[in-house]
C-alpha positions as CSV (number, residue, x, y, z in Angstrom):
1,M,-110.3,74.9,42.9
2,R,-107.7,75.8,40.3
3,I,-104.9,75.4,42.8
4,K,-106.2,71.9,43.7
5,L,-106.4,71.0,40.0
6,L,-102.8,72.3,39.5
7,F,-101.6,70.3,42.5
8,T,-103.4,67.2,41.2
9,S,-101.8,67.6,37.8
10,L,-98.3,68.0,39.3
11,I,-98.8,64.9,41.3
12,A,-99.9,63.0,38.2
13,V,-96.8,64.3,36.3
14,F,-94.6,63.2,39.2
15,L,-96.1,59.8,39.3
16,H,-95.8,59.5,35.5
17,L,-92.1,60.3,35.7
18,S,-91.2,58.2,38.8
19,W,-93.5,55.2,38.2
20,P,-92.4,52.8,35.4
21,A,-95.7,53.0,33.5
22,F,-99.4,53.3,34.2
23,G,-101.0,50.0,35.1
24,Q,-97.7,48.2,35.6
25,E,-97.0,46.5,38.9
26,K,-94.1,47.4,41.2
27,Y,-92.8,44.8,43.7
28,D,-90.0,44.8,46.1
29,L,-88.8,41.4,44.9
30,I,-89.4,39.4,41.8
31,I,-88.5,35.7,41.9
32,V,-88.2,34.0,38.5
33,G,-88.9,30.3,39.1
34,G,-91.4,28.8,41.5
35,G,-89.4,25.6,42.1
36,A,-88.2,24.4,45.4
37,S,-85.9,27.4,46.1
38,G,-88.2,30.0,44.5
39,T,-91.2,28.9,46.5
40,S,-89.2,28.8,49.7
41,A,-87.7,32.3,48.9
42,G,-91.1,33.8,48.3
43,I,-92.6,32.4,51.5
44,A,-89.5,33.6,53.6
45,A,-89.4,37.1,52.1
46,G,-93.2,37.5,52.2
47,R,-93.3,36.6,55.9
48,L,-90.9,39.4,56.5
49,G,-93.2,41.9,54.8
50,V,-91.6,42.0,51.4
51,K,-94.0,42.6,48.5
52,T,-93.0,39.6,46.3
53,L,-93.9,38.1,43.0
54,I,-93.1,34.6,42.0
55,L,-93.2,33.8,38.2
56,E,-93.5,30.1,37.6
57,A,-93.7,28.5,34.1
58,T,-95.6,25.4,35.1
59,P,-99.1,25.2,36.8
60,W,-97.5,24.1,40.1
61,L,-95.1,25.3,42.7
62,G,-92.3,23.1,43.9
63,G,-90.1,22.3,40.9
64,M,-88.2,19.1,41.4
65,L,-90.3,18.3,44.5
66,T,-93.5,18.3,42.5
67,S,-93.4,19.3,38.8
68,A,-90.5,17.0,38.2
69,G,-92.0,14.2,40.3
70,V,-88.9,13.7,42.6
71,S,-91.1,13.2,45.6
72,A,-88.7,11.0,47.6
73,I,-86.7,13.3,49.8
74,D,-82.9,12.7,50.1
75,G,-81.4,13.8,53.3
76,N,-82.0,16.2,56.2
77,H,-84.4,13.7,58.0
78,R,-82.9,14.7,61.3
79,L,-82.3,18.3,60.3
80,P,-85.8,19.7,60.0
81,S,-84.6,23.2,59.1
82,G,-87.0,26.1,58.5
83,I,-89.4,25.8,55.6
84,W,-88.2,22.2,54.8
85,G,-89.2,21.2,58.4
86,E,-92.6,22.9,58.0
87,F,-93.3,21.2,54.7
88,K,-92.3,17.9,56.2
89,S,-94.6,18.4,59.2
90,R,-97.5,19.3,56.9
91,L,-96.9,16.1,54.9
92,E,-97.0,14.1,58.1
93,A,-100.3,15.8,59.1
94,H,-101.8,15.0,55.7
95,Y,-100.8,11.3,55.7
96,G,-101.3,10.7,59.4
97,G,-97.8,10.6,60.8
98,A,-94.1,10.4,59.9
99,E,-94.2,6.6,59.6
100,K,-96.8,6.9,56.8
101,L,-94.1,8.7,54.7
102,A,-91.4,6.1,55.1
103,T,-92.7,3.9,52.3
104,G,-89.5,3.4,50.3
105,W,-86.2,2.0,51.3
106,V,-83.8,5.0,51.0
107,S,-85.8,8.1,51.8
108,N,-87.7,8.7,55.0
109,T,-90.1,11.1,53.4
110,L,-92.1,10.1,50.3
111,F,-95.3,11.7,49.0
112,E,-97.5,12.1,46.0
113,P,-96.4,15.0,43.9
114,K,-99.8,16.6,43.6
115,V,-100.1,16.5,47.4
116,G,-96.7,18.3,47.7
117,S,-97.9,20.9,45.2
118,Q,-101.1,21.5,47.2
119,I,-99.2,21.9,50.4
120,L,-96.7,24.3,49.0
121,L,-99.5,26.4,47.4
122,E,-101.3,26.5,50.7
123,M,-98.2,27.7,52.5
124,A,-97.6,30.3,49.8
125,N,-101.2,31.6,49.7
126,A,-101.1,32.2,53.4
127,V,-98.5,34.8,53.0
128,N,-100.3,38.1,52.2
129,P,-97.4,40.1,50.6
130,L,-96.7,37.2,48.2
131,T,-98.2,37.1,44.7
132,I,-97.9,33.9,42.6
133,S,-98.3,33.9,38.9
134,L,-98.4,30.3,37.6
135,S,-98.1,29.3,33.9
136,S,-96.0,32.4,33.5
137,T,-92.8,32.3,31.4
138,W,-90.3,35.1,31.9
139,V,-89.1,36.7,28.6
140,T,-86.7,39.5,29.5
141,A,-85.1,40.7,32.7
142,D,-83.2,44.0,32.6
143,Y,-81.5,45.9,35.4
144,S,-80.9,49.7,35.2
145,N,-80.7,52.6,37.6
146,G,-81.5,50.4,40.6
147,L,-84.6,48.9,39.1
148,W,-85.4,45.5,37.5
149,K,-87.8,45.4,34.6
150,V,-89.1,41.9,33.9
151,S,-91.5,40.9,31.2
152,Y,-93.4,37.6,31.2
153,S,-95.9,35.8,29.1
154,K,-99.1,34.3,30.4
155,N,-102.1,33.2,28.4
156,G,-100.6,34.8,25.3
157,K,-100.3,38.2,27.0
158,L,-97.0,40.0,27.7
159,T,-96.8,41.8,31.0
160,E,-94.1,44.0,32.5
161,V,-93.3,44.2,36.2
162,F,-90.7,46.0,38.2
163,S,-88.7,45.5,41.4
164,S,-85.6,46.5,43.3
165,M,-84.4,43.0,43.8
166,L,-84.5,39.7,41.8
167,I,-83.8,36.1,42.7
168,D,-82.9,33.7,39.9
169,A,-84.6,30.5,40.9
170,T,-84.8,29.0,37.4
171,E,-83.8,25.4,37.0
172,L,-80.7,26.2,34.9
173,G,-79.7,29.8,35.9
174,D,-81.2,31.4,32.8
175,V,-81.8,34.9,34.3
176,A,-78.3,35.3,35.7
177,A,-76.8,34.1,32.4
178,A,-78.8,36.7,30.5
179,Q,-77.1,39.4,32.6
180,G,-73.7,38.2,31.3
181,L,-72.5,37.0,34.7
182,P,-69.7,34.5,34.6
183,Y,-70.4,30.8,35.2
184,R,-69.1,27.3,34.9
185,I,-70.7,24.3,33.4
186,G,-69.5,20.7,34.0
187,M,-66.5,19.3,35.8
188,D,-63.9,21.5,37.3
189,A,-60.2,21.0,36.7
190,R,-58.4,19.5,39.8
191,D,-55.7,22.2,40.2
192,E,-58.1,25.1,39.4
193,I,-60.7,24.2,42.0
194,G,-58.3,22.7,44.6
195,E,-60.1,19.3,44.8
196,S,-57.9,16.3,44.6
197,F,-60.9,14.1,43.5
198,A,-61.6,16.3,40.4
199,P,-60.4,15.3,37.0
200,A,-57.1,16.7,35.7
201,E,-58.8,18.8,33.0
202,S,-62.2,20.6,33.1
203,N,-65.0,19.6,30.7
204,D,-68.7,20.4,30.1
205,I,-70.1,17.1,31.3
206,I,-73.0,17.5,33.8
207,Q,-74.9,14.9,35.7
208,D,-77.5,12.7,34.0
209,L,-81.0,14.1,34.2
210,T,-84.1,12.0,34.6
211,Y,-87.6,12.3,33.3
212,V,-89.4,10.8,36.3
213,V,-92.5,8.7,35.8
214,T,-95.1,8.1,38.6
215,L,-96.7,4.7,38.4
216,E,-99.8,3.6,40.1
217,D,-100.9,0.1,41.3
218,Y,-104.2,-0.6,39.5
219,G,-104.7,-3.9,41.2
220,K,-104.2,-7.6,40.6
221,G,-105.2,-8.7,37.2
222,A,-105.0,-5.2,35.6
223,D,-103.0,-4.8,32.5
224,K,-101.8,-1.2,32.1
225,T,-98.9,-2.0,29.7
226,I,-98.2,0.9,27.4
227,A,-97.7,0.6,23.7
228,R,-94.3,-0.7,22.8
229,P,-92.1,2.5,22.4
230,E,-90.1,3.0,19.2
231,N,-86.5,1.8,19.4
232,Y,-87.3,-0.4,22.3
233,D,-84.5,-2.9,23.2
234,P,-84.7,-4.8,26.5
235,T,-81.0,-5.1,26.8
236,E,-80.9,-1.3,27.5
237,F,-82.2,-2.2,31.0
238,D,-80.5,-5.5,31.6
239,C,-78.9,-4.5,34.9
240,A,-81.9,-2.6,36.3
241,C,-82.7,-5.1,39.0
242,A,-79.1,-5.3,40.2
243,H,-78.3,-2.8,42.9
244,S,-75.8,-2.3,45.7
245,D,-75.1,0.3,48.3
246,P,-72.1,2.3,47.1
247,I,-71.5,3.7,50.6
248,T,-71.3,0.4,52.4
249,D,-69.9,-1.3,49.3
250,Q,-72.2,-4.3,49.8
251,E,-72.2,-6.9,47.0
252,A,-74.8,-6.2,44.3
253,V,-78.0,-8.3,44.4
254,S,-80.8,-8.7,41.9
255,D,-84.2,-7.9,43.3
256,C,-86.7,-6.3,40.9
257,Q,-89.3,-5.7,43.5
258,K,-86.8,-3.9,45.6
259,M,-85.9,-1.7,42.6
260,I,-89.5,-0.8,42.2
261,N,-89.9,-0.2,46.0
262,Y,-87.0,2.3,46.0
263,G,-89.5,5.0,45.1
264,K,-92.7,3.5,46.7
265,L,-95.0,6.4,47.5
266,P,-98.1,6.4,49.7
267,N,-101.4,5.2,48.2
268,G,-100.0,2.6,46.0
269,K,-97.9,4.8,43.8
270,Y,-94.2,4.5,42.7
271,M,-91.6,7.1,41.7
272,I,-89.5,5.7,38.8
273,N,-86.2,7.5,39.2
274,W,-83.6,4.8,38.8
275,P,-79.9,5.3,37.8
276,N,-78.8,1.7,37.3
277,C,-79.8,0.8,33.7
278,G,-82.9,2.8,34.3
279,N,-84.3,6.1,33.2
280,D,-81.4,8.4,33.9
281,Y,-80.5,10.0,30.6
282,Y,-77.5,12.2,29.6
283,L,-78.4,15.5,28.1
284,N,-76.7,18.8,28.4
285,I,-79.3,21.3,27.3
286,I,-78.2,24.2,29.5
287,E,-77.0,26.4,26.6
288,K,-79.9,25.5,24.3
289,S,-82.9,27.7,23.5
290,P,-86.2,26.8,25.0
291,E,-87.4,25.3,21.8
292,E,-84.2,23.2,21.4
293,R,-84.5,22.1,25.0
294,E,-88.1,20.9,24.5
295,T,-87.1,18.9,21.4
296,A,-84.1,17.3,23.2
297,L,-86.1,16.4,26.3
298,E,-88.4,14.3,24.1
299,D,-85.5,11.8,24.0
300,A,-85.4,11.6,27.8
301,K,-89.1,11.1,27.9
302,Q,-88.9,8.2,25.4
303,A,-86.1,6.6,27.5
304,S,-88.4,6.7,30.5
305,L,-91.3,5.2,28.5
306,R,-89.0,2.4,27.3
307,F,-88.1,1.7,30.9
308,V,-91.8,1.7,31.9
309,Y,-92.5,-0.8,29.1
310,Y,-89.6,-2.9,30.3
311,I,-91.0,-2.9,33.9
312,Q,-94.4,-3.9,32.7
313,H,-93.6,-6.3,29.8
314,E,-90.3,-7.9,30.8
315,L,-90.5,-7.8,34.6
316,G,-94.2,-8.6,34.8
317,F,-95.5,-5.6,36.6
318,K,-98.4,-5.1,34.2
319,H,-100.6,-3.8,37.0
320,L,-98.4,-0.8,37.5
321,G,-99.5,1.8,35.0
322,I,-98.7,5.5,34.5
323,A,-100.7,7.4,37.1
324,E,-103.5,9.1,35.2
325,E,-104.5,11.8,37.6
326,E,-101.2,12.9,39.1
327,Y,-100.1,15.7,36.8
328,P,-102.1,18.2,34.8
329,T,-100.4,17.1,31.5
330,A,-101.7,15.4,28.4
331,D,-99.3,12.5,28.6
332,D,-99.6,12.1,32.4
333,L,-95.8,12.7,32.8
334,P,-94.3,15.4,35.0
335,M,-94.1,18.9,33.6
336,I,-90.3,19.2,33.8
337,P,-87.3,16.8,34.0
338,Y,-85.2,16.4,37.1
339,H,-82.2,18.6,36.5
340,R,-79.3,17.6,38.8
341,E,-77.0,20.3,37.6
342,S,-77.2,23.9,36.3
343,R,-74.9,26.7,35.5
344,R,-72.8,27.5,38.5
345,F,-72.1,31.2,38.9
346,E,-69.1,32.9,40.4
347,G,-70.1,34.1,43.8
348,L,-68.5,36.2,46.5
349,V,-67.2,32.8,47.8
350,D,-66.9,29.5,46.1
351,F,-68.1,26.5,48.1
352,T,-65.7,23.6,47.4
353,L,-64.8,20.3,48.9
354,P,-62.3,21.4,51.6
355,F,-65.0,23.5,53.2
356,V,-67.3,20.4,53.4
357,K,-64.8,17.8,54.4
358,S,-63.1,19.8,57.2
359,P,-64.9,23.1,57.8
360,Y,-62.8,24.0,60.9
361,N,-59.5,23.4,59.1
362,A,-60.5,24.8,55.7
363,P,-58.7,27.7,54.0
364,S,-61.1,30.2,55.6
365,P,-63.9,29.7,58.3
366,L,-66.8,29.8,55.8
367,Y,-68.8,27.8,58.4
368,R,-69.3,31.1,60.3
369,T,-71.4,32.4,57.4
370,G,-73.7,29.3,57.0
371,V,-77.3,29.8,56.0
372,A,-78.5,26.3,54.9
373,V,-77.6,22.8,56.0
374,G,-77.3,19.3,54.4
375,D,-76.4,15.8,55.4
376,Y,-76.7,13.7,52.3
377,T,-73.5,12.3,50.9
378,I,-72.0,13.6,47.7
379,D,-74.0,11.7,45.0
380,H,-73.4,12.0,41.3
381,H,-75.2,10.3,38.4
382,H,-72.9,9.7,35.4
383,K,-73.8,6.2,34.3
384,K,-75.4,7.2,31.0
385,N,-72.4,9.1,29.7
386,R,-69.4,6.9,28.9
387,E,-67.3,10.0,28.3
388,A,-67.6,11.2,31.9
389,P,-64.2,10.8,33.7
390,A,-64.4,8.4,36.6
391,I,-64.5,9.9,40.0
392,D,-64.3,7.7,43.1
393,F,-67.2,9.2,45.0
394,I,-67.2,6.4,47.5
395,K,-63.9,7.8,48.9
396,I,-65.3,11.3,49.2
397,R,-66.5,10.9,52.8
398,V,-67.9,14.1,54.3
399,P,-69.7,15.1,57.5
400,S,-72.9,17.1,57.4
401,Y,-72.2,20.7,56.4
402,N,-73.5,24.3,56.2
403,L,-73.5,26.3,53.0
404,P,-72.1,29.9,53.1
405,L,-74.2,32.9,52.3
406,G,-71.6,34.3,49.9
407,S,-72.3,31.4,47.5
408,L,-75.7,33.0,46.8
409,V,-74.3,36.4,45.9
410,P,-72.8,36.7,42.4
411,K,-69.8,38.9,41.9
412,G,-70.5,42.1,40.0
413,H,-74.3,42.5,40.6
414,P,-75.8,44.5,43.5
415,A,-79.4,43.2,43.3
416,L,-79.5,39.6,41.9
417,I,-79.5,36.6,44.2
418,L,-78.6,33.1,43.1
419,A,-80.8,30.1,44.1
420,E,-81.7,26.6,43.1
421,K,-78.6,24.8,41.7
422,S,-77.0,27.9,40.3
423,I,-75.0,28.9,43.4
424,S,-71.2,29.3,43.5
425,V,-70.3,25.7,44.2
426,S,-67.9,23.2,42.7
427,N,-69.1,20.4,40.4
428,I,-68.3,17.8,43.0
429,V,-70.0,19.6,45.9
430,N,-73.1,20.2,43.8
431,G,-73.6,16.5,44.2
432,A,-74.7,17.3,47.8
433,T,-76.1,20.8,47.6
434,R,-78.5,19.9,44.7
435,L,-80.7,17.8,47.0
436,Q,-84.3,18.9,47.9
437,P,-84.0,20.0,51.5
438,V,-80.8,21.9,50.9
439,V,-82.3,23.7,47.9
440,L,-85.3,24.6,50.0
441,G,-82.9,26.0,52.6
442,I,-81.0,27.9,49.8
443,G,-84.3,29.5,48.8
444,Q,-85.2,30.5,52.4
445,A,-81.8,32.1,52.8
446,A,-82.2,33.9,49.5
447,G,-85.6,35.3,50.5
448,V,-84.2,36.5,53.9
449,L,-81.1,38.0,52.2
450,A,-83.4,39.9,49.9
451,A,-85.5,41.2,52.7
452,V,-82.5,42.4,54.7
453,A,-81.0,44.2,51.7
454,L,-84.3,45.8,50.8
455,K,-85.0,47.0,54.3
456,E,-81.6,48.5,54.8
457,G,-81.3,49.8,51.2
458,K,-78.0,48.1,50.7
459,S,-76.4,46.3,47.8
460,L,-76.1,42.6,48.5
461,D,-72.4,42.6,49.2
462,A,-72.9,45.2,52.0
463,V,-75.5,43.2,53.9
464,S,-74.7,42.0,57.4
465,I,-74.3,38.2,57.4
466,R,-75.2,38.0,61.0
467,D,-78.5,39.9,60.3
468,V,-79.4,37.3,57.7
469,Q,-78.5,34.4,60.0
470,S,-80.5,35.9,62.9
471,L,-83.6,36.1,60.9
472,L,-83.2,32.6,59.6
473,L,-82.9,31.4,63.2
474,S,-86.1,33.3,64.1
475,Q,-87.8,31.3,61.3
476,G,-86.7,27.9,62.8
477,A,-83.9,27.4,60.3
478,F,-80.5,25.8,61.1
479,I,-77.3,27.7,60.3
480,M,-75.1,25.0,61.8
481,P,-75.8,21.3,60.9
482,F,-76.0,20.1,64.5
483,I,-78.0,16.9,64.6
484,D,-78.6,17.1,68.3
485,T,-80.1,20.5,68.4
486,K,-83.7,21.1,67.3
487,P,-85.7,24.3,66.7
488,D,-88.4,23.4,69.2
489,E,-86.0,22.6,72.0
490,D,-84.7,25.0,74.7
491,H,-81.6,27.0,73.8
492,F,-81.5,26.0,70.2
493,V,-80.7,29.5,69.0
494,A,-77.9,30.0,71.6
495,M,-76.2,26.8,70.5
496,Q,-76.6,27.6,66.9
497,K,-75.1,31.1,67.4
498,I,-72.2,30.0,69.5
499,G,-71.5,27.1,67.1
500,A,-71.5,29.6,64.2
501,T,-68.8,31.7,66.0
502,G,-66.6,28.6,66.4
503,I,-66.2,29.2,70.1
504,L,-67.6,25.7,70.7
505,K,-67.2,23.5,67.6
506,G,-69.2,20.5,66.4
507,E,-67.7,17.1,65.6
508,G,-68.4,15.8,62.1
509,V,-69.1,12.1,61.3
510,P,-69.2,10.8,57.7
511,Y,-72.1,8.2,58.1
512,L,-73.6,6.2,55.2
513,W,-76.3,8.3,53.4
514,A,-77.0,10.6,56.4
515,N,-73.8,12.3,57.5
516,Q,-73.7,13.9,60.9
517,T,-72.3,16.8,63.0
518,W,-72.8,16.6,66.7
519,F,-72.8,19.5,69.2
520,Y,-73.1,17.4,72.3
521,P,-75.1,19.9,74.5
522,D,-74.6,17.8,77.6
523,R,-70.9,17.3,77.4
524,L,-68.8,19.2,79.9
525,V,-66.5,22.0,78.7
526,T,-62.9,22.3,79.7
527,E,-61.3,25.7,80.6
528,F,-58.8,25.4,77.8
529,E,-61.5,24.6,75.2
530,L,-63.4,27.7,76.1
531,V,-60.4,30.0,76.1
532,E,-59.2,28.7,72.8
533,G,-62.7,29.3,71.3
534,L,-62.9,32.8,72.7
535,R,-59.4,33.9,71.9
536,P,-60.1,35.0,68.2
537,F,-62.9,37.2,69.4
538,Y,-61.3,38.9,72.3
539,P,-57.7,40.2,71.9
540,V,-57.3,40.5,75.6
541,L,-57.1,36.7,75.7
542,K,-54.2,36.6,73.2
543,D,-51.6,36.1,75.9
544,Y,-53.8,34.5,78.5
545,W,-52.5,31.1,79.6
546,G,-54.5,30.7,82.9
547,A,-56.7,28.0,81.6
548,S,-56.2,24.3,82.5
549,G,-57.6,21.1,81.0
550,D,-59.9,20.8,84.0
551,Y,-63.7,20.9,83.5
552,L,-65.1,24.4,83.7
553,T,-66.9,25.3,86.9
554,G,-69.0,28.3,87.8
555,Q,-65.9,29.9,89.5
556,S,-63.5,29.2,86.7
557,F,-66.0,30.6,84.3
558,R,-66.3,33.8,86.4
559,V,-62.5,34.1,86.4
560,L,-62.4,33.9,82.6
561,M,-65.3,36.4,82.3
562,D,-63.5,38.8,84.6
563,V,-60.6,38.8,82.1
564,V,-62.9,39.7,79.2
565,M,-65.3,41.9,81.2
566,P,-63.4,43.1,84.3
567,G,-65.5,43.1,87.5
568,T,-67.7,40.2,86.6
569,S,-69.2,38.6,89.7
570,L,-70.9,35.3,90.4
571,S,-74.0,37.3,91.1
572,E,-74.0,38.7,87.6
573,I,-73.6,35.2,86.1
574,T,-76.4,33.9,88.3
575,Q,-78.7,36.7,87.0
576,A,-77.8,35.8,83.4
577,W,-78.5,32.1,84.2
578,N,-81.9,33.0,85.6
579,R,-82.8,35.4,82.8
580,R,-82.3,32.7,80.2
581,E,-84.2,30.2,82.4
582,L,-81.5,27.5,82.5
583,E,-82.5,24.5,84.6
584,G,-81.2,24.1,88.1
585,F,-79.2,26.6,90.1
586,F,-75.9,28.2,89.2
587,S,-73.1,27.9,91.7
588,A,-69.3,28.4,91.9
589,D,-68.7,24.6,92.0
590,L,-71.2,23.6,89.3
591,H,-69.6,21.9,86.2
592,L,-70.9,23.6,83.1
593,N,-71.9,21.7,79.9
594,R,-71.8,23.0,76.3
595,A,-75.5,24.1,76.3
596,Q,-75.1,26.1,79.5
597,V,-71.9,27.7,78.4
598,S,-73.5,28.6,75.0
599,V,-76.4,30.3,76.7
600,L,-74.2,32.2,79.2
601,I,-71.7,33.3,76.6
602,D,-74.6,34.4,74.3
603,E,-76.2,36.3,77.1
604,M,-73.2,38.0,78.6
605,L,-70.8,38.6,75.7
606,D,-73.0,38.2,72.6
607,P,-70.1,37.3,70.3
608,F,-72.5,36.5,67.5
609,S,-73.1,40.2,67.1
610,K,-69.4,40.7,66.1
611,K,-69.3,41.1,62.3
612,V,-67.7,38.6,60.0
613,N,-66.8,39.1,56.4
614,W,-67.8,36.9,53.5
615,D,-64.9,34.5,54.2
616,G,-66.0,34.2,57.8
617,E,-63.1,36.2,59.3
618,I,-63.9,38.3,62.3
619,E,-64.0,42.0,61.7
620,H,-62.5,43.8,64.7
621,N,-63.4,47.4,65.1
């Protein structure tokens, strides 16, 4: 009995020394911020078995999607990647079909913020290893000896929690900043960033933010006009009804109803988030204290209320009133503003305009390391700050793009992952990566990255990029922005993988507000095209010049495979064809298309398994 008591005492002493403190919770991963990226990261990591805690300051999950009221999705309508695609499908199920969400005239997906919040909470609650602590404000975050200690306040009580890994998913990058990690705020200098469209000198000017308002149609004859706000001057909004399409450069027209309908939501509600003489507002509160931020944001709220009064009083939309049951707030306004820009931290790679405009001709093949995709054009809001240098965003035409994993990993920290809008990206490119589906994708990638690092016991900079990408593909996420490949279609993964090697490249098309990159699965492949694609991966092809411009056949494919893998027979290729359940029958004279070649290359050579570094360069053993 005494031996048992002694053993028990020793165990208690060991636990006391090794465990942070009695009654304090230990997690694998703590995510500070339950916004778009934080929620997505928690779901992705939790589904991989990672014990995760999300700390969110508001009563809702979703951040800009919900708590900020930006419930009109910009971009990725035809790129239903991962958790974004799942969220979109659940919205469609809730409202009764995709067409029920296309209520505005820019976005294809609009919804009520409280519905979005409910869906995200349902998705998160279904993940057993994920714990969510709402109305919880982080206070401190310290990293020492491989362990994070995070304190947060909830209901007046201070709690400490511990983890091995942390994701900063705050709206403004506050946790990473508290660690002393280097960052940029505002516009980059042209020569420093290598972007010809950037201003000559850097500055601290960020994009305008918006305190969104959700209005509701209370019916004909109703008068929901709010009290006249202080400092109201209708000339502030003189050009609100004038709008043009900056992409097509159409002549501006004046149509007040169309301005209102821009953010028309289901069930007779309207998102008021309007840049032209509307409720955009310039504030740079990034470096301010929480108390200073709250005081400054009151000015943005008042600007939005003045705009609401203008819509009701001057334009005659008296029946449109502030929705009274949308948000759990005393003033019926969203809980947070829409922050378009944050601190941008220095990552293992910096995602700048050359990598977006021309990924295959960029300084390095970062496209090989992609983990999130976007197709919205580069869109900046600077109309409320007359000091902002003019940048001709109309001329910055880009295709759809993928975002490199290294932009989520800050230099100099082994266990902190960047998310939301705080990734390593230029000011100009932030105008595309800030949008909702991309940020959801950033969060999903951050959660998977954390899971891989934790499982393998590695620092972030030692993680295999291909392992992260493979897990993302298994979760239905895109790593390449191919508009003509879908997660629910045959051979999606093979085409994504071969596309991410660059063996078969996509073709980018700058197109209005929904840029494109096409893989063309049904297009025939030439011998030369395939050899050029394979050459960087297989040194044996360095001096091989036996490929013509003829279309690839089963026989010419066998000849090429015989160079890479001597002894390859048509029978072996046929077996690979059948294993992967390609349609039809393989034969020597069959002309092969890009989908078929992708599958065969993936099955027989598996080039995706060859490691790439953070710049996307192939690591040959």
